[in-house]
VMD Tcl script that builds the backbone (N, CA, C; Angstrom):
set m [mol new atoms 297]
animate dup $m
set s [atomselect $m all]
$s set {name element resname resid chain x y z} {
  {N N MET 1 A 98.607 -1.025 67.659}
  {CA C MET 1 A 99.646 -1.705 66.789}
  {C C MET 1 A 99.053 -1.819 65.368}
  {N N SER 2 A 99.895 -1.413 64.471}
  {CA C SER 2 A 99.509 -1.626 63.011}
  {C C SER 2 A 99.518 -3.022 62.556}
  {N N ARG 3 A 98.573 -3.371 61.529}
  {CA C ARG 3 A 98.354 -4.663 61.196}
  {C C ARG 3 A 99.606 -5.509 60.760}
  {N N PHE 4 A 100.639 -4.828 60.224}
  {CA C PHE 4 A 101.882 -5.450 59.680}
  {C C PHE 4 A 103.170 -5.094 60.567}
  {N N GLU 5 A 102.910 -4.551 61.604}
  {CA C GLU 5 A 103.993 -4.033 62.510}
  {C C GLU 5 A 105.080 -5.177 62.705}
  {N N GLY 6 A 106.389 -4.982 62.492}
  {CA C GLY 6 A 107.357 -5.873 62.813}
  {C C GLY 6 A 107.540 -6.933 61.558}
  {N N GLN 7 A 106.749 -6.816 60.591}
  {CA C GLN 7 A 106.854 -7.804 59.570}
  {C C GLN 7 A 107.633 -7.288 58.401}
  {N N VAL 8 A 108.216 -8.042 57.565}
  {CA C VAL 8 A 109.002 -7.700 56.480}
  {C C VAL 8 A 108.463 -8.158 55.117}
  {N N ALA 9 A 108.395 -7.187 54.070}
  {CA C ALA 9 A 107.615 -7.602 52.885}
  {C C ALA 9 A 108.698 -7.236 51.683}
  {N N ILE 10 A 108.918 -8.239 50.892}
  {CA C ILE 10 A 109.542 -8.041 49.552}
  {C C ILE 10 A 108.404 -7.661 48.590}
  {N N ILE 11 A 108.660 -6.700 47.788}
  {CA C ILE 11 A 107.677 -6.412 46.712}
  {C C ILE 11 A 108.501 -6.316 45.392}
  {N N THR 12 A 108.220 -7.367 44.525}
  {CA C THR 12 A 108.932 -7.256 43.206}
  {C C THR 12 A 108.086 -6.308 42.347}
  {N N GLY 13 A 108.770 -5.561 41.668}
  {CA C GLY 13 A 108.195 -4.536 40.807}
  {C C GLY 13 A 107.489 -3.484 41.629}
  {N N GLY 14 A 108.259 -3.182 42.866}
  {CA C GLY 14 A 107.708 -2.357 43.798}
  {C C GLY 14 A 108.051 -0.941 43.664}
  {N N ALA 15 A 108.545 -0.412 42.517}
  {CA C ALA 15 A 108.927 0.855 42.303}
  {C C ALA 15 A 107.745 1.768 41.849}
  {N N LEU 16 A 106.924 1.319 41.006}
  {CA C LEU 16 A 105.870 2.005 40.408}
  {C C LEU 16 A 104.609 1.336 40.280}
  {N N GLY 17 A 103.458 1.951 39.955}
  {CA C GLY 17 A 102.242 1.270 39.717}
  {C C GLY 17 A 101.650 0.681 40.888}
  {N N ILE 18 A 101.032 -0.524 40.563}
  {CA C ILE 18 A 100.394 -1.377 41.612}
  {C C ILE 18 A 101.410 -1.766 42.679}
  {N N GLY 19 A 102.562 -2.310 42.136}
  {CA C GLY 19 A 103.630 -2.748 43.123}
  {C C GLY 19 A 104.112 -1.438 43.941}
  {N N GLY 20 A 104.247 -0.392 43.385}
  {CA C GLY 20 A 104.651 0.868 44.160}
  {C C GLY 20 A 103.626 1.240 45.363}
  {N N ALA 21 A 102.361 1.216 44.841}
  {CA C ALA 21 A 101.226 1.469 45.735}
  {C C ALA 21 A 101.150 0.471 46.963}
  {N N THR 22 A 101.363 -0.868 46.614}
  {CA C THR 22 A 101.361 -1.927 47.574}
  {C C THR 22 A 102.460 -1.750 48.512}
  {N N ALA 23 A 103.605 -1.492 48.178}
  {CA C ALA 23 A 104.749 -1.111 48.991}
  {C C ALA 23 A 104.490 -0.030 49.918}
  {N N ARG 24 A 103.939 1.044 49.522}
  {CA C ARG 24 A 103.568 2.190 50.406}
  {C C ARG 24 A 102.406 1.876 51.400}
  {N N LYS 25 A 101.407 1.051 50.918}
  {CA C LYS 25 A 100.302 0.728 51.792}
  {C C LYS 25 A 100.756 -0.303 52.828}
  {N N LEU 26 A 101.532 -1.341 52.546}
  {CA C LEU 26 A 102.097 -2.157 53.593}
  {C C LEU 26 A 103.005 -1.353 54.606}
  {N N ALA 27 A 103.795 -0.530 54.058}
  {CA C ALA 27 A 104.663 0.432 54.919}
  {C C ALA 27 A 103.796 1.147 55.846}
  {N N SER 28 A 102.809 1.783 55.307}
  {CA C SER 28 A 101.857 2.657 56.305}
  {C C SER 28 A 101.107 1.735 57.278}
  {N N GLU 29 A 101.163 0.468 57.178}
  {CA C GLU 29 A 100.529 -0.354 58.105}
  {C C GLU 29 A 101.599 -1.124 58.985}
  {N N GLY 30 A 102.883 -0.549 58.851}
  {CA C GLY 30 A 103.973 -1.000 59.816}
  {C C GLY 30 A 105.070 -1.932 59.192}
  {N N ALA 31 A 104.857 -2.441 57.991}
  {CA C ALA 31 A 105.890 -3.281 57.440}
  {C C ALA 31 A 107.129 -2.626 57.050}
  {N N SER 32 A 108.173 -3.328 57.174}
  {CA C SER 32 A 109.502 -2.971 56.615}
  {C C SER 32 A 109.421 -3.478 55.204}
  {N N ILE 33 A 109.815 -2.617 54.238}
  {CA C ILE 33 A 109.737 -2.885 52.757}
  {C C ILE 33 A 111.129 -3.058 52.089}
  {N N PHE 34 A 111.156 -4.120 51.324}
  {CA C PHE 34 A 112.355 -4.375 50.444}
  {C C PHE 34 A 111.730 -4.216 48.966}
  {N N ILE 35 A 112.132 -3.197 48.311}
  {CA C ILE 35 A 111.751 -3.035 47.006}
  {C C ILE 35 A 112.653 -3.702 45.898}
  {N N ALA 36 A 112.150 -4.700 45.220}
  {CA C ALA 36 A 113.000 -5.291 44.237}
  {C C ALA 36 A 112.655 -4.918 42.836}
  {N N ASP 37 A 113.325 -4.296 42.067}
  {CA C ASP 37 A 112.851 -3.742 40.784}
  {C C ASP 37 A 114.148 -3.534 39.884}
  {N N ILE 38 A 113.913 -3.439 38.734}
  {CA C ILE 38 A 114.980 -3.221 37.579}
  {C C ILE 38 A 115.102 -1.790 37.396}
  {N N ASP 39 A 114.100 -0.899 37.819}
  {CA C ASP 39 A 114.226 0.491 37.671}
  {C C ASP 39 A 114.834 1.138 38.924}
  {N N ASP 40 A 116.059 1.381 39.062}
  {CA C ASP 40 A 116.703 1.737 40.259}
  {C C ASP 40 A 116.257 3.158 40.702}
  {N N ALA 41 A 116.102 3.954 39.839}
  {CA C ALA 41 A 115.753 5.321 40.129}
  {C C ALA 41 A 114.367 5.369 40.745}
  {N N ALA 42 A 113.381 4.776 40.081}
  {CA C ALA 42 A 112.070 4.769 40.509}
  {C C ALA 42 A 111.878 3.958 41.774}
  {N N ALA 43 A 112.725 2.931 42.019}
  {CA C ALA 43 A 112.730 2.109 43.247}
  {C C ALA 43 A 113.214 3.145 44.416}
  {N N ALA 44 A 114.327 3.924 44.201}
  {CA C ALA 44 A 114.763 4.730 45.311}
  {C C ALA 44 A 113.755 5.874 45.424}
  {N N ALA 45 A 113.138 6.360 44.494}
  {CA C ALA 45 A 112.124 7.497 44.682}
  {C C ALA 45 A 110.945 6.916 45.568}
  {N N ASN 46 A 110.473 5.705 45.241}
  {CA C ASN 46 A 109.380 5.152 46.123}
  {C C ASN 46 A 109.883 4.920 47.560}
  {N N ALA 47 A 111.135 4.424 47.765}
  {CA C ALA 47 A 111.606 4.102 49.054}
  {C C ALA 47 A 111.677 5.437 49.839}
  {N N GLY 48 A 111.962 6.425 48.943}
  {CA C GLY 48 A 112.141 7.896 49.724}
  {C C GLY 48 A 110.684 8.406 50.076}
  {N N ARG 49 A 109.740 8.028 49.376}
  {CA C ARG 49 A 108.398 8.394 49.730}
  {C C ARG 49 A 107.867 7.705 50.976}
  {N N ILE 50 A 108.336 6.350 51.093}
  {CA C ILE 50 A 107.920 5.461 52.060}
  {C C ILE 50 A 108.660 6.098 53.464}
  {N N GLU 51 A 109.989 6.449 53.318}
  {CA C GLU 51 A 110.780 6.988 54.520}
  {C C GLU 51 A 110.240 8.287 54.935}
  {N N GLN 52 A 109.878 9.215 53.911}
  {CA C GLN 52 A 109.323 10.452 54.353}
  {C C GLN 52 A 108.070 10.367 55.053}
  {N N ALA 53 A 107.376 9.263 54.884}
  {CA C ALA 53 A 105.944 9.042 55.570}
  {C C ALA 53 A 106.172 8.305 56.865}
  {N N GLY 54 A 107.622 8.107 57.216}
  {CA C GLY 54 A 107.899 7.393 58.431}
  {C C GLY 54 A 108.119 5.930 58.374}
  {N N GLY 55 A 108.186 5.443 57.292}
  {CA C GLY 55 A 108.383 3.930 57.104}
  {C C GLY 55 A 109.798 3.697 56.925}
  {N N THR 56 A 109.966 2.346 56.690}
  {CA C THR 56 A 111.359 1.813 56.375}
  {C C THR 56 A 111.355 1.102 55.178}
  {N N ALA 57 A 112.325 1.384 54.307}
  {CA C ALA 57 A 112.417 0.791 52.938}
  {C C ALA 57 A 113.850 0.688 52.461}
  {N N GLU 58 A 114.108 -0.364 51.756}
  {CA C GLU 58 A 115.427 -0.537 51.122}
  {C C GLU 58 A 115.062 -1.034 49.704}
  {N N THR 59 A 116.145 -1.020 48.713}
  {CA C THR 59 A 115.827 -1.228 47.388}
  {C C THR 59 A 117.033 -2.232 47.061}
  {N N SER 60 A 116.818 -3.021 45.880}
  {CA C SER 60 A 117.897 -3.713 45.207}
  {C C SER 60 A 117.508 -3.991 43.743}
  {N N HIS 61 A 118.530 -3.930 42.933}
  {CA C HIS 61 A 118.221 -4.118 41.432}
  {C C HIS 61 A 117.984 -5.550 41.239}
  {N N ILE 62 A 116.873 -5.903 41.006}
  {CA C ILE 62 A 116.527 -7.337 40.751}
  {C C ILE 62 A 115.838 -7.678 39.465}
  {N N ASP 63 A 116.136 -8.482 38.745}
  {CA C ASP 63 A 115.458 -8.992 37.501}
  {C C ASP 63 A 114.847 -10.318 37.689}
  {N N VAL 64 A 113.554 -10.403 37.903}
  {CA C VAL 64 A 112.942 -11.608 38.343}
  {C C VAL 64 A 113.027 -12.737 37.192}
  {N N SER 65 A 113.515 -12.459 35.995}
  {CA C SER 65 A 113.774 -13.442 34.944}
  {C C SER 65 A 115.026 -14.159 35.222}
  {N N ARG 66 A 115.719 -13.789 36.230}
  {CA C ARG 66 A 117.287 -14.387 36.489}
  {C C ARG 66 A 117.133 -15.082 37.893}
  {N N SER 67 A 117.320 -16.395 37.851}
  {CA C SER 67 A 117.154 -17.135 38.978}
  {C C SER 67 A 118.192 -16.720 40.094}
  {N N LYS 68 A 119.332 -16.386 39.563}
  {CA C LYS 68 A 120.454 -15.880 40.716}
  {C C LYS 68 A 119.926 -14.486 41.259}
  {N N ASP 69 A 119.200 -13.637 40.652}
  {CA C ASP 69 A 118.742 -12.445 41.213}
  {C C ASP 69 A 117.730 -12.771 42.140}
  {N N ILE 70 A 116.859 -13.852 41.926}
  {CA C ILE 70 A 115.682 -14.113 42.886}
  {C C ILE 70 A 116.425 -14.610 44.063}
  {N N ALA 71 A 117.391 -15.436 44.033}
  {CA C ALA 71 A 118.005 -15.933 45.299}
  {C C ALA 71 A 118.740 -14.921 45.944}
  {N N ARG 72 A 119.270 -13.956 45.353}
  {CA C ARG 72 A 120.018 -12.782 45.899}
  {C C ARG 72 A 118.874 -11.853 46.653}
  {N N MET 73 A 117.789 -11.685 46.008}
  {CA C MET 73 A 116.814 -10.890 46.573}
  {C C MET 73 A 116.368 -11.343 48.017}
  {N N VAL 74 A 116.080 -12.612 48.024}
  {CA C VAL 74 A 115.752 -13.351 49.371}
  {C C VAL 74 A 116.819 -13.035 50.396}
  {N N ASN 75 A 118.043 -13.463 49.946}
  {CA C ASN 75 A 119.078 -13.326 50.914}
  {C C ASN 75 A 119.420 -11.968 51.400}
  {N N GLU 76 A 119.382 -10.939 50.358}
  {CA C GLU 76 A 119.613 -9.466 50.784}
  {C C GLU 76 A 118.377 -9.102 51.890}
  {N N ALA 77 A 117.300 -9.353 51.568}
  {CA C ALA 77 A 116.159 -8.951 52.538}
  {C C ALA 77 A 116.412 -9.612 53.837}
  {N N VAL 78 A 116.659 -10.919 53.927}
  {CA C VAL 78 A 116.927 -11.487 55.274}
  {C C VAL 78 A 118.121 -11.022 55.919}
  {N N ASP 79 A 119.290 -10.769 55.190}
  {CA C ASP 79 A 120.376 -10.139 55.785}
  {C C ASP 79 A 120.105 -8.743 56.353}
  {N N LEU 80 A 119.266 -7.883 55.717}
  {CA C LEU 80 A 118.905 -6.646 56.166}
  {C C LEU 80 A 117.992 -6.662 57.324}
  {N N TYR 81 A 116.962 -7.441 57.353}
  {CA C TYR 81 A 115.893 -7.374 58.295}
  {C C TYR 81 A 115.882 -8.635 59.239}
  {N N GLY 82 A 116.622 -9.620 58.897}
  {CA C GLY 82 A 116.647 -10.736 59.927}
  {C C GLY 82 A 115.397 -11.809 59.600}
  {N N ARG 83 A 114.516 -11.474 58.634}
  {CA C ARG 83 A 113.403 -12.360 58.486}
  {C C ARG 83 A 112.602 -11.969 57.171}
  {N N LEU 84 A 111.683 -12.784 56.823}
  {CA C LEU 84 A 110.877 -12.414 55.644}
  {C C LEU 84 A 109.460 -13.006 56.109}
  {N N ASP 85 A 108.522 -12.142 55.990}
  {CA C ASP 85 A 107.185 -12.469 56.272}
  {C C ASP 85 A 106.153 -12.510 55.017}
  {N N ILE 86 A 106.365 -11.534 54.184}
  {CA C ILE 86 A 105.526 -11.365 52.969}
  {C C ILE 86 A 106.242 -11.155 51.739}
  {N N LEU 87 A 105.716 -11.827 50.660}
  {CA C LEU 87 A 106.215 -11.720 49.363}
  {C C LEU 87 A 105.194 -11.296 48.464}
  {N N VAL 88 A 105.304 -10.218 47.817}
  {CA C VAL 88 A 104.328 -9.776 46.731}
  {C C VAL 88 A 104.981 -9.991 45.557}
  {N N GLN 89 A 104.659 -10.951 44.662}
  {CA C GLN 89 A 105.278 -10.945 43.351}
  {C C GLN 89 A 104.426 -10.354 42.237}
  {N N ASN 90 A 104.832 -9.072 42.129}
  {CA C ASN 90 A 104.249 -8.073 41.315}
  {C C ASN 90 A 104.832 -8.102 39.836}
  {N N ALA 91 A 106.107 -8.188 39.770}
  {CA C ALA 91 A 106.937 -8.074 38.621}
  {C C ALA 91 A 106.638 -9.276 37.604}
  {N N PHE 92 A 106.707 -9.216 36.409}
  {CA C PHE 92 A 106.617 -10.289 35.472}
  {C C PHE 92 A 107.834 -10.638 34.982}
  {N N GLY 93 A 108.146 -11.903 34.934}
  {CA C GLY 93 A 109.468 -12.454 34.355}
  {C C GLY 93 A 109.244 -13.827 33.983}
  {N N VAL 94 A 110.019 -14.282 33.086}
  {CA C VAL 94 A 109.944 -15.687 32.707}
  {C C VAL 94 A 111.394 -16.153 32.853}
  {N N LEU 95 A 111.456 -17.261 33.697}
  {CA C LEU 95 A 112.737 -17.975 33.838}
  {C C LEU 95 A 112.856 -18.916 32.648}
  {N N THR 96 A 114.000 -18.764 31.937}
  {CA C THR 96 A 114.305 -19.632 30.876}
  {C C THR 96 A 115.642 -20.237 30.986}
  {N N GLY 97 A 115.690 -21.427 31.709}
  {CA C GLY 97 A 116.974 -22.118 32.030}
  {C C GLY 97 A 117.709 -21.425 33.058}
  {N N GLU 98 A 118.939 -21.798 33.150}
  {CA C GLU 98 A 119.845 -21.208 34.250}
  {C C GLU 98 A 120.366 -19.737 33.743}
  {N N SER 99 A 120.100 -18.804 34.609}
  {CA C SER 99 A 120.453 -17.432 34.226}
  {C C SER 99 A 121.033 -16.753 35.427}
}
mol reanalyze $m
mol bondsrecalc $m
mol representation Tube
mol addrep $m
């Protein structure tokens, strides 16, 4: 059994760079991945790489500087997978009041 088999991970900024690599690594170890990113095309491309390697990944357009997007991110991941085990807060954003 893989280390993260059956677990669900949200990775903010999970399309590219360190976030993208983290998403692929967690998927390779059995986690189902929810990529939250503002770059839809790059997020879809990374999800495709994960799926081609035999993993499971979904994406959502999330701006971590918007509190409503953050709430939606968690709700979407739980709706899709039924749970949430891991959150990797890789994206940078500053909440400035209600957004």
